[in-house]
C-alpha positions in Angstrom: 186.2 80.6 111.2 182.4 78.9 110.7 181.1 81.8 112.5 182.1 84.1 110.0 181.8 82.0 107.1 178.0 81.9 108.6 177.9 85.2 109.4 179.3 86.3 105.6 176.8 83.7 104.0 173.4 85.7 105.8 174.3 89.2 104.7 175.7 88.2 100.7 172.2 86.5 101.0 170.1 89.8 102.1 171.4 91.2 98.3 169.2 88.4 97.1 166.8 88.4 99.2 165.9 92.5 99.0 166.5 92.8 94.7 164.2 90.0 94.8 161.3 92.0 97.0 162.2 95.5 95.2 160.8 93.6 91.9 158.2 91.6 93.1 156.9 95.0 94.8 157.2 96.7 91.5 156.8 94.4 88.9 155.3 96.6 86.7 158.9 98.9 86.6 160.7 95.3 86.5 158.3 93.9 83.5 159.0 97.3 81.5 162.7 97.2 82.0 162.7 93.7 81.0 160.0 94.8 78.1 162.7 96.4 76.6 165.7 94.3 76.8 164.9 90.4 76.4 162.4 89.5 73.4 161.1 86.2 73.1 162.7 84.0 70.4 159.4 82.6 67.9 160.1 78.9 69.0 158.7 80.3 71.8 155.9 82.8 71.2 153.6 79.8 71.4 153.6 78.8 74.6 154.3 82.2 75.9 150.8 83.7 74.7 149.3 80.1 76.3 151.0 81.2 79.4 149.8 84.8 78.5 145.5 83.7 78.4 146.0 81.3 81.5 147.1 84.0 83.8 146.0 87.4 82.1 149.6 88.5 82.6 152.2 89.6 79.9 155.4 87.4 79.7 157.1 90.5 81.1 155.9 90.4 83.7 155.7 86.6 84.1 159.0 86.6 83.8 159.3 89.4 86.8 157.9 87.6 89.5 159.7 84.5 88.2 162.7 86.5 89.1 161.8 87.7 91.9 160.5 84.6 93.6 163.7 83.1 92.2 165.9 85.6 94.0 164.0 85.5 97.4 163.7 82.0 97.3 167.9 81.1 96.7 168.7 83.5 99.3 166.6 82.1 101.9 168.4 79.2 100.8 172.0 80.2 101.0 171.2 82.1 104.4 170.1 78.7 105.6 172.6 77.3 104.0 170.2 74.5 102.7 171.4 73.8 99.3 173.5 76.5 99.3 175.8 74.5 96.6 172.8 74.2 94.4 171.3 78.1 94.1 174.9 78.7 93.9 175.5 77.1 90.8 171.8 78.4 89.7 172.3 82.0 90.6 175.5 81.7 88.3 173.9 81.3 85.3 171.1 83.4 86.3 173.9 85.9 87.1 175.4 85.4 84.1 172.4 85.7 81.9 171.2 88.6 83.7 174.2 90.4 82.9 174.7 89.6 79.6 171.0 90.2 78.5 170.6 94.2 81.0 173.8 95.2 81.0 175.7 95.3 76.9 178.4 97.8 77.5 180.0 96.8 74.6 176.9 98.7 72.5 177.5 102.0 74.3 179.8 104.5 73.3 183.0 105.2 76.2 181.9 107.5 78.2 178.0 106.8 78.3 178.8 103.2 79.1 180.4 103.7 82.9 177.5 103.2 85.4 176.7 99.8 83.3 179.9 98.8 83.0 180.3 99.3 86.9 176.9 97.2 87.1 178.6 94.1 85.0 181.9 94.2 87.1 179.4 94.1 90.3 177.7 91.2 89.0 180.9 89.6 87.6 182.2 90.2 92.0 179.2 88.4 93.0 179.5 85.9 91.1 182.4 85.0 91.6 181.6 85.3 96.0 178.6 82.5 94.6 181.9 80.4 93.1 183.0 81.0 96.3 179.8 79.7 98.5 179.5 76.6 96.0 183.8 75.7 96.4 183.0 75.7 100.1 179.7 73.8 100.5 178.3 73.1 104.0 180.5 70.3 105.3 183.9 71.7 107.7 186.9 71.0 105.1 189.6 68.8 107.7 192.7 70.8 107.8 195.5 70.6 104.8 198.7 71.6 103.9 198.7 75.3 102.2 201.7 73.5 99.5 201.2 69.8 99.9 204.6 68.0 100.7 207.3 70.1 100.3 
């Protein structure tokens, strides 16, 4: 059974490694998509302006790079089973925020929201798998009775 879990964890992590790489290889397209969905709060505007002048990149470009790098790092850590619980929890928060901001199917009319709804449900399924990785952890489990002492 542990071999199946290891193999499944590696295959699952490929998703995040691939998505992170596509974000990094298409930074401008990802930044354009981020710019249409995310608005920077007024309280953070001075800080983002400082980052933009420091790096000579826009905030959506910086978010695209940060998101892509995070997905690659988190995917590798889950695949290597190094800090898998921690990165699973952080990816849960990341995917929940991404689902809320980027797949707002509730703001679309019913026939047009089909693809967006499927993408949101896909992210919900991935969050479920991340909870399983976080719940399983690194170590092996001892044999436990299924229903306790009945």
